[in-house]
C-alpha positions, 0 to 999 in steps of 0.5 A: 500500500502506498502512503501520501506522507511517504511520497506515495511510496510503500512504507519500509518494513523497518519503519513499520516495525518501529511504529508497531513495536517501539512508538506504540509502546510509548505513553501518549505523553512521551510520544507527544514530547518526543514529537515536540523535541524532534520538530525543535531539533529539525527546525532549530538544530538542537534539542529543546530539553525545556519541553520536558521540564515537567515530566518524570517519564525518563525521556532523556534516555540515550535510546530516545535519540533514534526515536527523535531522528525517526519521528523528525525525519520520517513522520514530520519532515518527509510529510512536509516535503510532500505537502501531506495534509495533517489529516492524511498523516494521522490516518495513515500512521494509525493505519500502519499501527500507531495508536489513534491517540498517538496519531492525533498528537503527531498530527497536532505537532505537525500542524503547528510546525508544517509551514516551518518544516516545509520551508526547511525542506525547501531550503535543504534542497541542494542547489548548484551555484550559478555559473557564468561563462567568461570565455569559450573557444572550440577547445576550452571553456572558462566559467565562474561560480561564486568567486572561483574561476574554472578553465576547462580544456578538451579536444574539439570532439569532446567539446561538441559532445559536451555541447550536445549532452547539455542541449539534450539535457535541457530539451528533456528538462523543458519537456518534463517541465511542460508536463507538470501540472500548473498550481495556482496559489 
């Protein structure tokens, strides 16, 4: 079965096992606090232990680090990257075996942080620096990215092959972009 929160992919068996055996055995309070800590860790780069100051459930245990990573990356960040509605996230994790109360808490944390999580995903996409061609000849190319200048020399046939490869790639990207649906805001 395919899940929206995983980008319309099937749930990996190891994640299913974590949901069924690990997260399901946590109390609702502990799961909610782990979700809050995971979102804080993702958004701000550090763990906010003040979230836990009023609990005695032993959340600071080392084994909870893997829970934070799993909740953060797989149950908060991935759904945000796929713009998964919070209702779908809740329904799907419950369908995978998470208790309904836990799913409800996950949904609440996700709803509060969704916009920031989506921005985090958007900003984490690797972007190549813009290149500016400074000079070219039949056997060399000089270009600049940021503050570095590169000089690439090759045989005439290799330069023609590079040019053809770039043109083919651009054509394919344009064809692909033309098939994407338009989204109006």
